[in-house]
C-alpha positions in Angstrom: -52.7 -112.0 70.2 -50.1 -113.1 68.0 -47.1 -115.0 69.3 -43.9 -113.7 67.9 -40.1 -114.8 68.5 -37.7 -112.2 67.1 -33.9 -113.0 66.6 -32.1 -110.3 66.5 -27.9 -111.9 66.5 -26.2 -110.5 67.2 -23.9 -111.0 64.0 -21.4 -113.4 63.6 -23.1 -115.3 65.8 -24.3 -118.5 63.5 -27.0 -116.4 62.1 -26.6 -117.8 58.7 -27.0 -121.2 59.5 -29.7 -120.9 61.7 -31.8 -118.9 59.1 -30.6 -121.8 56.4 -32.3 -124.3 58.8 -35.2 -122.2 59.1 -35.4 -121.9 55.2 -34.9 -125.4 55.0 -37.5 -126.6 57.5 -40.2 -124.1 57.2 -43.0 -127.3 56.3 -41.2 -128.8 59.7 -41.4 -126.1 62.1 -45.4 -125.4 60.9 -46.0 -128.5 61.4 -44.2 -128.4 65.2 -46.1 -125.1 66.1 -43.9 -122.6 63.9 -44.1 -120.4 61.1 -41.1 -118.8 59.3 -43.4 -116.5 57.0 -42.1 -115.7 53.9 -43.6 -111.7 54.1 -40.0 -109.3 54.8 -38.0 -112.3 53.5 -35.6 -112.1 50.5 -34.8 -115.4 50.5 -33.6 -116.4 53.8 -34.0 -113.9 56.7 -36.4 -111.2 57.2 -33.6 -108.8 55.7 -36.5 -106.5 54.7 -38.2 -105.9 57.6 -34.7 -104.6 59.1 -34.0 -102.7 56.5 -36.5 -101.0 56.2 -36.9 -99.6 59.7 -33.5 -99.1 60.5 -32.2 -96.2 62.0 -30.1 -94.9 58.6 -33.6 -95.4 56.5 -35.9 -93.9 59.2 -33.6 -90.8 59.0 -34.8 -88.6 56.3 -38.4 -89.8 56.9 -41.1 -87.5 58.4 -42.9 -88.9 61.9 -46.5 -89.3 59.6 -43.9 -91.5 57.0 -43.0 -93.2 59.7 -46.0 -93.7 61.9 -47.6 -95.3 58.6 -45.1 -97.0 57.3 -45.1 -98.8 61.0 -49.2 -99.0 60.5 -48.3 -100.7 57.1 -45.7 -103.4 58.6 -48.7 -104.6 61.7 -51.0 -104.9 58.8 -49.1 -107.0 56.9 -47.5 -109.1 59.4 -51.4 -109.5 61.0 -52.8 -110.4 57.6 -50.1 -113.0 55.8 -48.8 -115.0 58.9 -51.0 -118.1 60.6 -52.8 -116.8 64.1 -52.5 -119.9 65.8 -49.0 -120.5 65.2 -45.6 -118.9 67.0 -44.5 -116.9 64.2 -40.2 -116.7 64.2 -38.5 -113.9 62.6 -35.1 -113.8 61.8 -32.4 -110.7 60.6 -29.5 -109.5 62.6 -29.8 -106.3 60.7 -32.3 -105.9 63.4 -29.4 -104.7 66.2 -29.1 -101.3 63.5 -33.0 -100.5 64.4 -34.2 -98.5 67.1 -35.9 -101.0 69.7 -38.4 -98.0 70.1 -39.7 -98.5 66.5 -39.4 -102.2 66.4 -42.0 -102.0 69.6 -44.6 -99.8 67.8 -44.7 -102.3 64.6 -44.9 -104.9 67.2 -47.9 -103.3 69.5 -48.5 -105.6 72.4 -52.7 -104.5 71.5 -51.3 -107.4 69.0 -48.5 -109.3 69.6 -46.7 -111.0 72.4 -43.1 -110.7 71.8 -40.1 -113.0 72.8 -36.3 -111.4 71.5 -33.8 -113.9 70.8 -30.0 -112.6 70.8 -26.6 -114.7 71.1 -24.2 -112.9 72.5 -20.0 -114.1 71.2 -16.9 -112.6 73.0 -15.9 -109.6 72.0 -12.4 -110.3 70.8 -13.5 -112.9 68.2 -16.3 -110.9 67.2 -14.5 -107.7 66.5 -11.7 -109.9 64.5 -14.5 -112.3 62.4 -16.5 -108.8 61.8 -13.5 -106.8 60.6 -12.8 -109.6 58.5 -15.9 -110.2 56.6 -16.2 -106.4 56.3 -13.1 -106.3 54.5 -14.2 -109.7 52.4 -17.9 -108.5 51.7 -17.3 -105.3 50.5 -14.1 -102.4 49.1 -12.9 -101.3 52.1 -9.2 -100.5 53.2 -9.5 -99.5 57.2 -6.9 -101.3 58.9 -7.8 -103.2 62.3 -6.8 -100.8 64.3 -9.1 -97.8 62.7 -11.8 -100.7 62.8 -11.9 -101.5 66.7 -12.1 -97.8 67.2 -15.0 -96.6 65.3 -16.9 -99.8 66.7 -18.7 -99.8 69.8 -19.2 -103.5 70.9 -21.2 -102.4 74.4 -23.2 -105.4 75.1 -24.8 -104.2 77.9 -26.3 -100.6 76.5 -27.5 -102.8 73.5 -29.8 -105.3 75.0 -30.7 -103.3 77.8 -31.7 -101.0 75.1 -34.2 -103.8 73.6 -35.2 -104.5 77.6 -36.7 -101.8 77.4 -38.9 -102.1 75.0 -39.7 -105.4 75.5 -39.9 -107.5 78.9 -39.7 -110.8 77.3 -35.7 -111.9 76.0 -33.6 -114.6 76.0 -29.9 -113.7 75.9 -27.7 -116.6 75.3 -23.9 -116.8 74.7 -22.2 -117.9 71.5 -19.6 -120.5 72.8 -18.8 -124.1 72.1 -19.2 -124.7 75.9 -22.3 -123.0 76.4 -24.3 -124.3 73.1 -26.4 -127.6 73.5 -24.1 -129.9 71.6 -21.7 -127.4 70.6 -24.2 -126.3 68.3 -26.2 -123.1 67.3 -29.0 -124.6 66.2 -29.5 -127.6 68.7 -29.3 -124.4 71.6 -31.8 -122.5 69.9 -33.9 -125.1 69.0 -34.0 -126.7 72.4 -33.7 -123.2 74.3 -35.8 -121.4 72.0 -38.5 -123.7 70.4 -38.3 -126.4 72.6 -37.8 -128.8 69.9 -35.4 -131.7 68.9 -33.5 -131.1 65.5 -34.8 -133.9 62.9 -31.4 -134.4 61.4 -27.6 -133.3 61.8 -27.2 -131.4 58.1 -24.5 -129.5 57.6 -25.8 -125.9 57.3 -24.2 -123.4 55.0 -22.5 -120.8 57.1 -21.0 -117.6 55.5 -17.4 -117.9 54.0 -14.7 -117.0 56.0 -11.3 -115.7 55.1 -7.9 -116.9 56.5 -5.1 -114.9 57.3 -3.2 -114.8 54.2 -6.6 -114.1 52.1 -7.3 -111.5 53.7 -4.0 -109.7 53.7 -5.0 -110.6 49.9 -8.3 -108.7 50.0 -7.4 -106.0 52.0 -4.4 -105.0 49.4 -6.3 -105.9 46.8 -9.1 -103.3 48.3 -6.3 -100.2 48.2 -5.5 -100.6 44.9 -9.0 -100.9 43.6 -9.4 -97.6 45.3 -6.2 -96.7 43.9 -7.1 -97.4 40.5 -4.7 -99.2 39.6 -6.7 -102.8 39.5 -10.2 -103.4 37.5 -12.1 -106.6 39.4 -14.2 -108.3 36.6 -18.1 -107.6 37.3 -18.3 -111.3 36.6 -16.1 -112.3 38.5 -18.0 -113.8 42.1 -14.4 -112.6 44.2 -16.2 -113.4 47.6 -17.0 -116.7 47.3 -14.1 -117.6 45.2 -12.0 -116.2 48.4 -13.8 -118.1 50.5 -13.4 -121.1 48.4 -9.8 -120.6 48.5 -9.5 -120.1 52.1 -10.8 -123.0 53.0 -7.8 -124.9 52.2 -5.3 -122.6 53.0 -3.0 -123.2 56.4 -2.5 -119.7 57.5 -5.3 -119.4 60.2 -7.7 -117.5 61.3 -7.3 -113.4 62.3 -7.5 -112.0 65.6 -6.7 -109.3 67.2 -2.9 -108.4 68.1 -3.1 -109.0 72.2 -2.8 -105.1 72.5 -5.8 -104.6 70.6 -7.9 -107.3 72.6 -6.3 -105.6 75.8 -7.9 -102.0 74.7 -11.2 -104.0 74.2 -11.2 -105.3 77.7 -10.2 -101.9 79.6 -12.7 -100.0 77.2 -15.9 -102.3 78.2 -14.7 -104.4 81.5 -17.9 -101.8 83.3 -20.3 -102.7 80.9 -19.3 -106.6 81.0 -19.4 -106.8 84.4 -22.8 -105.6 84.6 -24.1 -107.3 81.1 -23.2 -110.2 82.8 -24.4 -109.7 86.1 -27.8 -108.9 84.3 -28.1 -111.3 81.6 -25.9 -114.2 82.1 -24.9 -114.6 85.4 -23.5 -118.3 84.9 -21.1 -117.2 82.2 -17.8 -115.5 81.5 -16.7 -115.1 78.0 -14.5 -112.0 78.9 -10.9 -113.6 80.0 -8.2 -113.9 78.0 -8.2 -118.1 76.9 -5.1 -119.4 77.6 -4.8 -120.6 73.4 -5.0 -117.1 72.5 -2.5 -116.6 70.0 -0.9 -112.8 69.4 -0.3 -113.0 65.6 0.1 -110.7 63.5 -1.2 -108.9 60.9 -0.1 -111.3 57.2 2.8 -109.9 56.3 1.5 -110.0 52.5 4.5 -108.8 49.9 3.7 -106.6 46.5 5.0 -110.8 44.8 3.0 -113.0 46.8 0.0 -110.5 45.9 0.6 -110.7 42.1 1.1 -114.5 41.7 -2.1 -114.9 43.9 -4.0 -112.4 41.6 -2.7 -114.2 38.5 -3.5 -117.6 39.6 -7.0 -116.1 40.7 -8.3 -113.3 39.0 -5.6 -112.6 35.7 -6.2 -113.2 32.6 
């Protein structure tokens, strides 16, 4: 029986920092009983596994084709991991997979699986997720459109995994709940029963400030209209992340009106989620320091100045 730890996210809960730590400390993990395998890992995370089996990827396949994919994946894992180590897989892309399919890969005849998932309060999650979506793509929707299309129903999500895997670790991604207010320390302590070998700062995804979020949204719209062309050789994602670190406009947060909409929509499911999975936690109340900010009002003149500074010839 092969022991498996499957870290499924969720996104925007320090997954990049965790995966960088696992990647940079594979030998240390191995010496302490855990293997962070190379299979399905393009670099720091096992995104090839989640991409191959997400709902969208499987939609066009027949049952026979899916069955073969599952068998091939299971054999690949059995043949290319160490039998006397606990195998650690990590990909937040798993949240787009059907737990029933993942259970078929990690069949209970061969694997003893522990699912690990962190959850962040829905307001900051949606705020951060929206910002990231604009940052890494050419999407042009405003926050109001985004939150009405999103579905952060935590109870529904984790219950789907609970129905397929009995062994779950559900953690609250908030500073007051994390060991040493740190995601790496928390995972090592609560999941692996290890102590961190050092306190190096782990890389995380660069995040846009309010000002550069407004800039990128306007840039996306102009790109969609064809009025602006962005040089292919320009790493705009990295560039905007770097200038955002030095910017003083703060982080984007949903408006109070949008936040109240989310609270009301998920009030009942959140109560069930906490009652069953986090009985000692409550992260869904308004923080006393909650700031109701307007979306940054970027003028055409400010946009042009930023564009010329960062991108213009």
